[in-house]
N, C-alpha and C positions, 0 to 999 in steps of 0.2 A: 114593221121590223126595220125599215130604212131610217126611222127617227134616231136610232142608235148611231147612225153614220153622220149625223149632224151634231157637232159638238160646240160648246161655248167655251171661250177662253178669256181670261183677263177681265171677268165681270167685276165692275167696281161701282160703288155709289159715290157720287160727288155732287158738285153744284155747277150750274151753268153761269153765264155772265151776269144774270140777274139774282144770283144766290138761291135760285130754286133748285130742288133736288133733281138729279138726273142719273140714269144708269148708262154706263158705257161698257163695251166689250167687243168681242169678235166672234163671228159665226164661221165655222169651217165645215166644208162638205168633204168627208173622208170616204164617201161612197163612190159608186161608178156611174152615177146618172146626174145630169144637170137639173137644178131646181129653179122653178120660176117663182115660188113663194116659200117663205119661211115665216112662221107665226110664233111669236114668243109670248109667254104669259109671265108677267112680273108680279110676284106675290109680295105684298107689303106685310111685314111681320110685326107682332107685338113683342113685349119684353120677354115672353116665354118662347119666342121664335115660332109662334103659331100664325098662320095666315089670317088676316083680318080684312083684306081687300085685295083686288087684283086690277092690274092695268095691262094693256096689250100693246104689242109692237109688231110691225111688219117690216123688218129690216131688208128683206128681199121681197119685192113685189114687181116682177118683170112682166112687161107686156110689149106688144109691138108699138104702143103709144107712150110707154113709160121711159124714164131716163135711167132706170136701174137695170143693169145687165143680169141675166141668169147667173146663179152660183154654180159654176162648172165643177166637175169632179176635181178634187185636190185644191180648189180655190178657197179663199176666205175673204170676209168682208167685215169691216168694223161697223158698229152701230152705236147710236146715241139716242136715248129716249128720256124726255122730261117726265117727271112725275107731278101730277096735278090733283088738287083736292084730296090730299092725303088725310086720313082720319086722325083725330086728336090722340088716339091711343097707339099710333104708329111709333115704333121704337127706333126708326131710322135704319132699319135692316130690310133687306130684300132677298128673295130667292127667285132666280130666273130659270125658266125651263123652255125648251123647244116643244111646243104642243101640237103643231101641225105643219105639214109641208105640202107642196104641190110640185109635180114634175113638169118639165118642159115637154110639150107634145113630141111624140116620136116622129122622126122624119120618115117619109114613105118613098 
């Protein structure tokens, strides 16, 4: 149910500096708990806008050893994900969904 509290904004398909395709956007936590992981699935679409492949992104992956902070309630974070080995029938379109999340452990 908390997945509905994690929204995507400004998702765009573009190119990186090497002219390879990449997806950019922003993840916002509108809920009341901090998240230590956010998992995105990027669906590559054909000319009929049907999924033909998927790629994955972890824009939020916080740990005590990592350099990414948890996504606190009300906070947002931009993401960028390169697309690699795209299939030949890919129409240059994507659909991005938040498909999993992980919560920061509760303080005791």
